Every structure is written in C-alpha cells, then in structure tokens.
KOLBA-938452 format. One record per atom (N, C-alpha, C): x, y, z; residue in one letter. Coordinates in pm, whole numbers, padded with zeros to 5 digits, always signed. Atoms other than C-alpha are relative to their C-alpha. Layout:
<rs>
XYZA...
</rs>
This chain:
<rs>
-00066-00028-00128X+08255+11298+10337X+00131+00068-00019X-00126-00073+00016X+08539+11555+10368X+00119-00079+00057X-00115+00074-00049X+08894+11435+10433X+00011+00007+00151X-00008-00007-00146X+08877+11567+10788X-00082-00098+00075X+00083+00102-00065X+08592+11333+10870X+00055-00135-00005X-00072+00129+00008X+08790+11039+10742X+00109-00011+00098X-00110+00003-00091X+09083+11143+10948X-00054-00019+00141X+00060+00026-00129X+08853+11157+11252X-00031-00147+00025X+00021+00144-00005X+08749+10803+11172X+00128-00081+00039X-00123+00067-00031X+09110+10689+11175X+00041+00023+00147X-00038-00031-00139X+09170+10865+11510X-00080-00086+00093X+00086+00079-00083X+08873+10686+11662X+00038-00148-00004X-00048+00136+00019X+08996+10358+11515X+00115-00030+00082X-00121+00025-00080X+09328+10393+11681X-00029-00009+00145X+00036+00012-00141X+09164+10450+12016X-00055-00136+00026X+00050+00141-00016X+08977+10120+11969X+00112-00096+00011X-00113+00090-00004X+09308+09953+11895X+00073+00002+00134X-00071-00008-00131X+09458+10086+12220X-00084-00080+00104X+00088+00071-00092X+09157+09948+12410X+00015-00148-00017X-00015+00143+00024X+09189+09607+12243X+00130-00051+00044X-00142+00047-00035X+09560+09593+12323X-00002-00036+00150X-00005+00030-00139X+09463+09569+12689X-00059-00141+00024X+00073+00120-00012X+09295+09234+12618X+00099-00120-00002X-00098+00108-00005X+09601+09015+12700X-00068-00128+00047X+00054+00131-00035X+09511+08649+12717X-00145-00011-00045X+00135+00002+00034X+09184+08716+12545X-00044-00133-00068X+00034+00122+00073X+09196+08398+12340X-00040-00108+00103X+00035+00094-00102X+09180+08194+12660X-00144+00028+00057X+00129-00042-00052X+08877+08392+12780X-00112-00044-00095X+00097+00028+00099X+08700+08324+12447X-00023-00153-00015X+00010+00146+00022X+08757+07943+12447X-00136-00056+00034X+00124+00061-00038X+08433+07855+12630X-00111+00033-00107X+00098-00034+00099X+08241+08023+12343X+00009-00092-00124X-00020+00076+00118X+08380+07789+12080X-00106-00110-00015X+00112+00100+00000X+08137+07509+12174X-00121+00050+00064X+00120-00065-00061X+07884+07755+12315X-00027-00053+00136X+00018+00056-00138X+07943+07620+12668X-00071+00100+00088X+00064-00102-00081X+07806+07947+12805X-00138+00036-00046X+00141-00016+00043X+07479+07927+12614X-00037+00134-00064X+00029-00129+00063X+07501+08249+12419X-00099-00010-00118X+00080-00004+00124X+07257+08347+12145X+00095+00012-00116X-00082+00014+00114X+07385+08329+11789X+00087+00122-00027X-00088-00115+00026X+07506+08692+11741X+00116+00007+00097X-00110-00008-00096X+07703+08691+12060X+00103-00110-00014X-00092+00109+00021X+07854+08346+11994X+00086+00029-00126X-00078-00030+00119X+07955+08440+11640X+00103+00109+00017X-00092-00112-00028X+08113+08763+11762X+00128-00055+00070X-00113+00061-00070X+08328+08562+12007X+00078-00088-00084X-00072+00087+00094X+08419+08315+11741X+00088+00083-00099X-00082-00084+00093X+08530+08592+11505X+00125+00051+00071X-00117-00042-00081X+08766+08721+11777X+00096-00116+00017X-00087+00111-00020X+08894+08374+11838X+00090-00027-00118X-00079+00024+00123X+08999+08331+11478X+00126+00097-00011X-00107-00103+00010X+09211+08652+11504X+00094+00005+00118X-00087-00002-00126X+09344+08610+11863X+00078-00124+00011X-00068+00125-00018X+09439+08247+11846X+00106-00021-00109X-00109+00033+00094X+09767+08132+11683X-00031-00131-00070X+00030+00126+00058X+09606+07800+11600X+00106-00102+00038X-00099+00106-00028X+09807+07473+11603X+00030-00078-00130X-00120-00044-00079X+10084+07418+11523X-00002+00154-00017X+00004-00143-00003X+10140+07785+11611X+00074+00065-00116X-00076-00050+00116X+10379+07820+11312X-00045-00055-00126X+00045+00062+00123X+10160+07658+11050X+00017+00089-00121X-00011-00090+00115X+10186+07969+10831X+00135-00011-00075X-00135+00001+00063X+10564+07935+10772X+00026-00126-00079X-00028+00126+00063X+10550+07574+10656X-00106-00018-00110X+00096+00012+00112X+10389+07567+10308X-00052-00140-00029X+00046+00138+00022X+10355+07188+10321X-00094-00048+00110X+00081+00042-00111X+10163+07185+10650X-00138+00069+00005X+00132-00054-00013X+09794+07233+10709X-00024+00023+00151X+00025-00018-00141X+09663+07380+11037X-00080-00114+00057X+00088+00100-00078X+09532+07128+11289X-00108+00074+00079X+00098-00089-00060X+09357+07415+11468X+00013+00131-00069X-00016-00120+00075X+09275+07720+11266X-00005+00126+00083X-00007-00128-00067X+09383+08060+11394X+00106+00082-00078X-00090-00089+00083X+09562+08362+11233X+00092+00077+00089X-00080-00083-00083X+09721+08520+11537X+00153-00033-00009X-00141+00018-00001X+10100+08566+11551X+00041-00062+00130X-00038+00073-00122X+10253+08322+11795X+00086+00089+00093X-00079-00073-00099X+10396+08476+12113X+00009+00147-00030X-00006-00144+00033X+10313+08824+11996X-00025+00084+00126X+00035-00080-00114X+10162+08958+12315X-00086+00121-00031X+00086-00104+00043X+09962+09201+12105X-00127-00056-00068X+00130+00051+00065X+09595+09111+12040X-00018+00061-00133X+00030-00041+00134X+09485+09135+11678X+00126+00026-00083X-00121+00000+00085X+09843+09103+11548X+00000-00136-00070X+00011+00123+00073X+09818+08846+11269X+00136-00034-00062X-00124+00050+00055X+10089+08627+11126X+00004+00028-00147X-00014-00037+00140X+10221+08749+10792X-00023-00117-00098X+00009+00113+00092X+10244+08401+10643X-00133-00067+00007X+00135+00063-00007X+09913+08270+10777X-00098+00088-00087X+00078-00086+00079X+09751+08571+10610X+00026-00023-00149X-00041+00024+00142X+09946+08512+10289X-00054-00131-00052X+00052+00134+00044X+09837+08145+10274X-00153+00001-00023X+00146-00005+00031X+09469+08257+10259X-00018+00041-00144X+00012-00047+00134X+09539+08396+09910X+00018-00119-00098X-00008+00119+00089X+09457+08129+09646X+00093+00022-00117X-00105-00019+00104X+09713+08286+09404X+00131-00056+00048X-00129+00052-00053X+09989+08155+09634X+00002-00148-00012X-00011+00143+00016X+10112+07806+09558X-00006-00082+00134X-00001+00062-00133X+10124+07735+09933X-00133+00023+00072X+00125-00030-00068X+09765+07841+09999X-00066-00111+00067X+00075+00104-00074X+09557+07649+10249X-00146+00000-00055X+00139+00011+00056X+09220+07527+10119X-00103+00032+00104X+00109-00021-00092X+08891+07629+10279X-00046-00128+00064X+00048+00133-00052X+08806+07262+10322X+00086-00033+00122X-00091+00030-00108X+09117+07215+10540X-00018+00098+00117X+00018-00098-00106X+09059+07539+10730X-00135-00027+00074X+00131+00030-00064X+08691+07451+10793X+00016-00121+00087X-00015+00115-00083X+08787+07107+10923X+00080+00032+00130X-00081-00035-00117X+09051+07258+11159X-00068+00101+00084X+00082-00095-00076X+08805+07522+11274X-00077-00078+00113X+00056+00093-00102X+08628+07229+11442X-00143+00021+00038X+00146-00025-00028X+08272+07355+11428X-00084-00029-00130X+00072+00041+00127X+08063+07171+11166X-00128+00080-00022X+00119-00073+00022X+07768+07396+11228X+00028+00152-00037X-00036-00137+00028X+07960+07719+11152X+00091+00015-00129X-00083-00035+00119X+08083+07835+10810X+00056+00145+00019X-00056-00136-00020X+08313+08141+10782X+00074+00043-00121X-00092-00058+00103X+08494+08375+10547X+00072+00115+00061X-00079-00111-00047X+08758+08637+10589X+00037+00084-00123X-00046-00095+00102X+08837+08946+10390X+00096+00097+00066X-00105-00089-00055X+09162+09139+10462X+00043+00092-00109X-00043-00097+00098X+09245+09455+10279X+00050+00129+00066X-00053-00124-00055X+09419+09788+10319X-00115+00086+00056X+00108-00087-00055X+09233+10049+10530X-00055+00097-00102X+00049-00082+00104X+09210+10275+10226X+00059-00048-00129X-00041+00040+00133X+09248+10231+09848X+00101+00104-00066X-00083-00087+00085X+09517+10373+09615X-00040-00035-00144X+00045+00016+00144X+09378+10418+09257X+00090+00083-00089X-00090-00065+00096X+09617+10503+08974X-00061-00001-00142X+00060-00015+00136X+09507+10632+08635X+00105+00073-00083X-00090-00072+00092X+09734+10726+08340X-00091+00102-00075X+00085-00103+00053X+09597+11060+08221X+00060+00070-00117X-00056-00070+00118X+09847+11199+07969X+00140-00054-00024X-00134+00036+00041X+10173+11124+07786X+00058+00109-00084X-00071-00108+00063X+10426+11383+07675X+00135-00046-00051X-00131+00035+00054X+10719+11324+07441X+00091+00120+00004X-00103-00106-00001X+11039+11530+07484X+00128-00060-00053X-00125+00042+00052X+11398+11502+07384X+00061-00117+00081X-00059+00115-00063X+11513+11151+07467X-00070-00054+00125X+00073+00035-00114X+11251+11114+07743X-00150-00006-00040X+00144-00002+00007X+10882+11035+07779X-00056+00024+00138X+00058-00033-00127X+10674+11184+08058X-00147-00050+00008X+00140+00055-00020X+10364+11000+08191X-00055+00064+00115X+00070-00066-00115X+10118+11189+08399X-00102-00100+00059X+00093+00086-00070X+09933+10982+08656X-00090+00078+00096X+00093-00044-00105X+09628+11070+08863X-00001-00103+00106X-00004+00092-00112X+09658+10913+09208X-00103+00038+00102X+00109-00020-00095X+09355+10882+09428X+00024-00079+00128X+00000+00082-00121X+09354+10781+09793X-00139+00025+00063X+00141-00009-00038X+09003+10696+09914X-00031-00112+00093X+00068+00104-00082X+08807+10509+10174X-00148+00016-00021X+00144+00002+00029X+08451+10416+10069X-00038+00121-00080X+00031-00112+00088X+08469+10694+09809X+00038+00138+00056X-00039-00128-00063X+08587+10968+10057X+00145+00016-00004X-00151-00029+00016X+08933+11135+10022X+00069-00030+00131X-00090+00022-00110X+09211+11035+10253X+00128+00072-00015X-00121-00074+00007X+09501+11261+10328X+00121-00101+00021X-00111+00091+00000X+09835+11082+10263X+00121+00063-00064X-00119-00025+00070X+10192+11102+10153X+00017-00106-00107X-00012+00093+00122X+10261+10949+09807X+00147-00015-00040X-00129+00027+00057X+10578+10787+09693X-00010-00106-00115X+00012+00088+00119X+10606+10629+09343X+00138-00059-00032X-00123+00067+00048X+10861+10373+09223X-00038-00057-00135X+00018+00042+00139X+10903+10288+08854X+00103-00105-00030X-00083+00112+00035X+11043+09959+08726X-00016-00027-00148X-00003+00044+00135X+11139+09874+08371X+00125-00093-00019X-00118+00090+00022X+11420+09669+08206X+00129+00065+00049X-00119-00050-00066X+11733+09718+08417X-00014+00142+00047X+00028-00138-00041X+11573+10029+08558X-00097-00001+00126X+00081-00022-00119X+11444+10124+08901X+00022+00141+00045X-00013-00145-00040X+11371+10488+08990X-00110+00035+00098X+00085-00040-00105X+11196+10669+09269X-00042+00148-00016X+00048-00134+00010X+10986+10986+09242X+00003+00066+00138X+00006-00071-00131X+10986+11258+09517X-00136-00034+00071X+00122+00013-00081X+10747+11212+09801X-00084+00127-00004X+00087-00123+00008X+10444+11446+09765X-00118-00020+00088X+00115+00008-00080X+10150+11524+09988X-00131-00007-00084X+00129+00000+00075X+09788+11456+09885X-00115+00010+00099X+00117-00005-00082X+09447+11544+10023X-00104-00099-00058X+00092+00099+00053X+09298+11256+09832X+00011-00011-00156X-00020+00005+00148X+09387+11342+09471X+00118+00082-00034X-00120-00070+00033X+09716+11434+09323X+00047-00047-00138X-00058+00039+00123X+09893+11428+08987X+00156-00013+00012X-00146+00022-00011X+10247+11285+08951X+00052-00024-00138X-00066+00019+00129X+10467+11313+08646X+00117-00099+00017X-00109+00111-00006X+10691+11005+08584X+00075+00012-00134X-00085-00015+00113X+10985+11054+08347X+00086-00123-00013X-00076+00116+00031X+11145+10756+08174X+00085+00027-00121X-00085-00017+00119X+11443+10771+07935X-00050-00083-00113X+00038+00079+00113X+11368+10661+07583X+00098-00114-00027X-00100+00108+00013X+11678+10437+07611X-00041-00126+00081X+00050+00111-00088X+11491+10220+07867X-00107-00080-00075X+00102+00079+00058X+11286+09931+07742X-00111-00036+00102X+00110+00035-00085X+10940+09853+07879X-00053-00135-00049X+00088-00083-00071X+10671+09765+07953X+00057+00047+00137X-00045-00049-00128X+10708+09966+08274X-00115-00023+00107X+00096+00022-00110X+10544+09925+08614X+00013+00114+00098X+00003-00100-00104X+10439+10206+08848X-00055-00062+00131X+00051+00036-00135X+10403+10124+09220X-00012+00121+00084X+00030-00122-00071X+10240+10406+09414X-00036-00036+00143X+00028+00020-00141X+10265+10380+09793X-00064+00125+00059X+00069-00115-00071X+10045+10596+10019X+00000-00025+00149X-00006+00009-00146X+10109+10656+10387X-00088+00098+00060X+00096-00088-00062X+09837+10798+10597X+00067+00118+00070X-00067-00120-00045X+09909+11156+10696X+00014+00000+00154X+00000-00006-00148X+09839+11092+11071X+00045-00125+00072X-00047+00127-00064X+09953+10736+11132X+00081-00074-00101X-00088+00063+00102X+10251+10583+10952X-00016-00147-00008X+00022+00149+00008X+10125+10227+11024X-00105-00030-00099X+00108+00024+00096X+09839+10275+10784X+00056+00037-00139X-00065-00005+00136X+09993+10219+10433X-00071-00085-00095X+00058+00077+00105X+09845+10116+10109X+00081+00026-00130X-00071-00018+00127X+09962+10086+09750X-00094-00031-00118X+00068+00036+00122X+09842+10070+09393X+00106-00027-00106X-00092+00029+00101X+10009+09946+09079X-00062+00022-00136X+00048-00029+00139X+09983+10031+08712X+00110-00038-00101X-00093+00034+00103X+10158+09857+08426X-00034+00061-00131X+00028-00079+00116X+10193+10049+08102X+00112-00020-00106X-00099+00016+00110X+10369+10030+07758X+00097+00117+00006X-00108-00108+00024X+10697+10222+07711X+00103-00066-00089X-00083+00069+00098X+10894+10143+07398X-00032-00146-00017X+00041+00136+00001X+10697+09826+07385X-00139-00020-00039X+00141+00028+00020X+10376+09646+07307X-00077+00012+00130X+00084-00012-00120X+10088+09650+07546X+00043-00106+00105X-00039+00090-00107X+10131+09480+07883X-00090-00126+00000X+00069+00124-00009X+10028+09119+07947X-00070-00004+00138X+00067+00027-00126X+09798+09000+08225X+00101-00049+00107X-00092+00049-00108X+09980+08950+08561X-00010-00148+00019X+00001+00146-00012X+10077+08587+08601X+00020-00073-00132X-00022+00063+00130X+10141+08529+08230X+00128-00082-00013X-00137+00056+00020X+10507+08447+08264X+00048-00071+00130X-00043+00058-00122X+10558+08370+08636X-00113-00008+00103X+00088+00010-00117X+10360+08254+08941X+00082+00031+00122X-00079-00050-00114X+10497+08440+09242X-00067-00036+00134X+00053+00041-00130X+10451+08290+09590X+00092+00036+00110X-00085-00025-00113X+10606+08461+09892X-00048-00077+00119X+00032+00071-00128X+10625+08272+10221X+00131-00009+00084X-00110+00012-00094X+10851+08285+10521X+00124+00074-00047X-00110-00089+00050X+11059+08568+10370X+00083-00061-00109X-00061+00053+00123X+11136+08363+10061X-00105+00015-00108X+00089-00011+00112X+10987+08418+09718X+00027-00113-00094X-00012+00105+00097X+10922+08116+09496X-00058+00049-00132X+00046-00045+00135X+10898+08213+09131X-00007-00121-00092X+00023+00114+00084X+10745+07931+08926X-00012+00052-00144X-00004-00042+00134X+10816+07967+08558X-00109-00064-00084X+00117+00048+00074X+10509+07933+08336X+00039-00046-00140X-00038+00032+00139X+10675+07928+07993X+00151-00047-00002X-00143+00054-00007X+10998+07724+07929X+00103+00098-00060X-00095-00090+00057X+11164+07999+07722X+00024+00129+00083X-00007-00123-00087X+11151+08245+08014X+00140+00007+00062X-00132-00030-00067X+11482+08403+08132X-00021+00112+00103X+00014-00099-00104X+11491+08589+08461X+00114+00095+00000X-00107-00092-00003X+11692+08900+08498X+00006+00068+00141X-00008-00070-00122X+11638+09152+08783X-00116-00030+00095X+00108+00020-00096X+11442+09107+09106X+00016+00114+00107X-00003-00112-00095X+11348+09399+09338X-00106-00019+00106X+00104-00015-00111X+11165+09451+09667X-00010+00150+00028X+00017-00143-00028X+11022+09802+09725X-00108+00015+00111X+00094-00037-00101X+10848+09959+10021X-00017+00153-00013X+00015-00149+00003X+10749+10319+10105X+00140+00064+00010X-00126-00058-00025X+11099+10398+10236X+00119-00065-00062X-00118+00080+00043X+11326+10130+10090X-00021-00062-00128X+00004+00086+00117X+11416+09942+09783X+00129-00083+00001X-00122+00086-00002X+11665+09650+09730X-00012-00097-00118X-00009+00110+00090X+11776+09401+09473X-00007-00132+00081X+00012+00130-00067X+11693+09043+09572X+00105-00102-00037X-00096+00106+00020X+11939+08767+09616X-00068-00139-00038X+00056+00128+00044X+11861+08446+09425X+00076-00106+00080X-00067+00099-00087X+11928+08158+09665X-00005-00143-00063X+00003+00133+00068X+11837+07862+09435X-00067+00017-00137X+00056-00008+00135X+11739+07791+09075X-00009-00145-00057X+00024+00124+00077X+11596+07496+08874X-00050+00037-00133X+00050-00027+00131X+11461+07461+08530X-00137+00067-00001X+00136-00051-00003X+11111+07555+08633X-00030+00097+00113X+00024-00097-00103X+11159+07786+08931X+00125+00062+00056X-00116-00065-00068X+11382+08021+09129X-00051+00053+00131X+00036-00045-00137X+11387+08122+09492X+00092+00121+00038X-00066-00126-00040X+11480+08468+09627X-00029+00029+00152X+00016-00041-00144X+11540+08600+09979X-00070+00138+00002X+00077-00123-00019X+11293+08872+10085X+00062+00076+00121X-00057-00072-00110X+11458+09141+10302X-00110+00032+00107X+00087-00039-00111X+11306+09235+10639X+00021+00147+00021X-00022-00141-00007X+11264+09607+10592X-00057+00052+00135X+00039-00057-00128X+11223+09839+10891X-00118+00085-00001X+00112-00095+00003X+10955+10070+10772X-00134-00070-00001X+00139+00058+00011X+10580+10006+10818X-00045+00015-00148X+00037-00009+00141X+10486+09918+10463X-00020-00143-00052X+00003+00125+00079X+10366+09628+10242X+00131-00004-00084X-00116+00020+00092X+10656+09484+10040X-00053-00043-00134X+00038+00041+00138X+10596+09478+09668X+00123-00057-00066X-00111+00066+00068X+10824+09233+09486X-00022-00007-00148X+00007-00001+00146X+10897+09271+09119X+00111-00077-00061X-00101+00080+00073X+11070+09017+08899X-00012+00035-00148X+00000-00032+00139X+11170+09108+08546X+00073-00107-00079X-00069+00102+00087X+11287+08894+08251X-00045+00010-00143X+00042+00010+00138X+11235+08798+07894X-00051-00135-00035X+00050+00122+00064X+11026+08540+07723X+00026+00007-00146X-00057-00016+00132X+11211+08487+07401X+00048+00146-00016X-00047-00146+00015X+11238+08859+07288X-00093+00096+00073X+00097-00090-00070X+10951+08997+07504X+00042+00022+00140X-00036-00038-00142X+11046+09190+07822X-00130-00004+00080X+00119-00007-00085X+10806+09147+08115X+00038+00031+00140X-00014-00024-00139X+10764+09246+08479X-00121-00063+00074X+00108+00064-00081X+10565+09033+08728X+00019+00050+00144X-00007-00050-00135X+10485+09149+09081X-00103-00065+00095X+00088+00057-00103X+10326+09037+09408X+00031+00081+00128X-00021-00074-00127X+10275+09191+09752X+00021-00107+00112X-00026+00079-00116X+10400+09044+10083X-00025+00082+00125X+00094+00110+00013X+10184+08992+10282X-00088+00013-00124X+00076+00004+00131X+09961+08886+09991X-00145+00043+00025X+00125-00071-00031X+09682+09131+10062X-00024+00101-00106X+00133+00049-00056X+09404+09206+09966X-00026-00149-00034X+00030+00140+00022X+09262+08860+09999X-00147-00029+00052X+00134+00052-00049X+08919+08693+10035X+00015-00155+00008X-00012+00142-00030X+08891+08342+10184X-00114-00053+00067X+00107+00072-00073X+08632+08095+10282X-00136-00015-00068X+00135+00036+00053X+08262+08030+10239X-00056+00121-00084X+00068-00103+00077X+08058+08217+09975X-00141+00015+00050X+00128-00021-00065X+07759+08355+10157X-00100+00075-00096X+00076-00087+00093X+07621+08538+09847X-00149-00048-00008X+00135+00059+00020X+07318+08304+09800X-00050-00078+00124X+00029+00083-00114X+07293+08174+10154X-00095+00070+00098X+00076-00071-00097X+07089+08443+10323X-00133-00060+00038X+00127+00062-00024X+06766+08252+10294X+00015-00133+00086X-00019+00132-00066X+06919+07935+10448X+00079+00017+00131X-00090-00011-00114X+07166+08070+10707X-00019+00135+00072X-00014-00127-00073X+07200+08334+10977X+00143+00044-00021X-00135-00046+00034X+07502+08540+10862X+00025+00129+00074X-00036-00117-00077X+07688+08789+11078X+00147+00039-00045X-00122-00051+00039X+07980+09014+10990X+00061+00091+00111X-00065-00078-00101X+08232+09165+11226X+00137+00053-00059X-00116-00067+00064X+08507+09413+11121X+00095+00046+00110X-00102-00034-00101X+08837+09471+11307X+00114+00067-00080X-00125-00054+00048X+09152+09671+11257X+00105-00097+00055X-00098+00102-00039X+09437+09416+11261X+00140+00048-00050X-00140-00023+00037X+09818+09440+11238X+00055-00121-00062X-00065+00108+00073X+09992+09224+10982X+00141+00052-00034X-00132-00059+00009X+10366+09270+10989X+00005+00129+00075X-00002-00123-00069X+10404+09634+11072X-00110+00100-00051X+00101-00081+00060X+10097+09763+10885X-00142-00038+00055X+00135+00024-00043X+09732+09805+10997X-00082-00025-00125X+00097+00036+00106X+09468+09643+10774X-00137-00007+00055X+00140+00018-00032X+09095+09612+10779X-00040-00148-00022X+00037+00144+00016X+08965+09254+10842X-00149-00018+00037X+00141+00030-00026X+08600+09143+10810X-00017-00147+00006X+00026+00139-00018X+08502+08808+10947X-00151-00024-00008X+00140+00037+00015X+08174+08658+10837X-00025-00147+00043X+00029+00128-00048X+08021+08360+11005X-00156-00022-00019X+00137+00036+00021X+07697+08175+10936X-00027-00144+00042X+00038+00136-00037X+07508+07868+11048X-00153-00010-00028X+00150+00019+00029X+07155+07722+11020X-00082+00095+00081X+00094-00095-00064X+06872+07959+11102X-00059-00065+00122X+00060+00052-00126X+06743+07917+11450X-00153+00003-00009X
</rs>
C-alpha cells in the first residue's frame, strides 16, 4: 500500500474520532448492556461492553493514580474528561506488567463484574518506528553511526517527521528534524571522548496529524562493551508523574536522569532516595508525544542507561485467547483512543461460552 493510501486511512480515522466525540454521556447509555438487560445477541453485547471499558472511568475514578489501590469497578476512561475515548494515562500504565504498580488480570476481571465474560486489551502506537544500525564510520575524534529509520503501519510506509535524541554518559544531544516518506537514513555523531553504551530514541510525528506520534529505541556500544538487556540494573515504574527507580544490584550508582519528547527534553529532579530505590518528578510537557525517561548510572565500573515510556505503551493485558477458539466465542473491536495528548490504537477482545 503506498503512503498516500495510509494517509487516507488516517484521515478517515480522524473523521470517526470526531463522530465519536459527539457521544457525550455514552457510558450511561451503555450501562443496560452490562448485564444484557436489553437482550442483545453476543456480538452486539460484546461490542457495547468493549465501549464501556473505554468510556467508563471505573471506581474509584482515580484508581490509576494510586499504585496501592485496585479498581472496584474496572474502566479506563479519564475521569471528568468530557471527551469519549480519552483514557487515563495511569490506568493504561498500570496494565503493563513491567510496572511495579501493575494491576493483575484477576483483580481486573473481578472488578469487571461479569463472570461469563473474559477480556483482553492491546494498546499500541498507531504506527511503528523501526531503527536499524546500518554503518559505522570513524573520523578524527568522533564516530558516526548511520541508522535506517522506518515508519510503517502493517508493513505500509507512513509519512512522518523524524527527530532523534542520543543519550550516553553525561551526554544528551538532539539531531535535526528530518522528513520521511516511510524510510530515511540519519547520521548520528558522537565524540570519542563520550563513554557509552549509547541510546538512540527516534520519535516520529505523523505528517498530517501531530497527535499521532510514535517512537523507537536502539541501544548500541560506543567506547564500551555490548549493551545489556533492558531492566538489568533498574526497574523503572512511572505513575502519577513520578518515576520509581528500583535498584536491582546493590553496587549501582545513579547519575543523570532525562525525560525526552518530540519537542522537549529535561533533566529530572530526584525527590527522594533510599538504599534500594529513587524517585524522580516527571515533567508535564506541552507537546503531543510519549515521554521517554532515561536513567543513567554505573554498576561498579560499567556504565548503563535504562529507559521506559510514559504512558507505558505498548502493552497487552488480560486473558489469553490463543487456544480458546474452540471453547469460546471471541470478538475483537478496535478503536482510536487518546492517552495523554497522543492517539493510540486499542483493541479490546472479549469472549464467553459458545452459545
């Protein structure tokens, strides 16, 4: 599919969002479908239930911000938003099992209140950003890394603006913004005086709607050994605009902490510290963009960089329907949702006993 066809898809999607925005009070309208009081058949009932999960704020309405609280009624909508299909940043983040404050599916299922309906959610960027290191050039006192950056949706190219940020030890740099029709090459220059490993964060903003933003990351060696698996040194858990960094190894020393978006970057303020964790304040940036948070430090003599996105997307949550097709009726419904200031793609799957 050519890029223009994908752009047409996005335009149609935005028209749908405008129509959905007229559905004020929709969660109240859907309530009778929860217990099937109106006698719908399974596909219609499950569709209404999928909308209910996204339109309702649940109870308590701020259960996302409190990492010690479980929802009494499950719903992902942002409280008092007034905009249908606007999800709460922290409720979405707590669906990610890498977050120490994640809610379990058992608790979510119980608070959903329908023992005959299992469900799962998948929330991900509207399009992908894929980064590949394709070449390395040595020069006087610098090293140049050439990256191929792809922006795709289901394998089709997506027109976007690309902005790359590079983090290493005591080093944060930003490359020029460049346009892309789905594939572009970016040269990243790092002084040889800088210690790595280094981290590339490539943001991509859709050419025709600045609310559609995605990112990709790539860790690579620079004056260093090969990179470690993410999560080796720190477990990062953002929630309620605070980042909890749990230290995995006792010899870990933290140094710099950054938050980067498409338009902005900032050093993070550490608000508390103990022997096994540290807490940082996450800024509330103005631009529509995921926030990528990067913490650097040393474990003994080894430099490292750990990173996490806020909201913590992409994420999959809930029941595994992989081997359930023979036992259950399974239905999937996909929506464009707003989380923070960014539009994401959300698929809700629901299943119950075959009729």
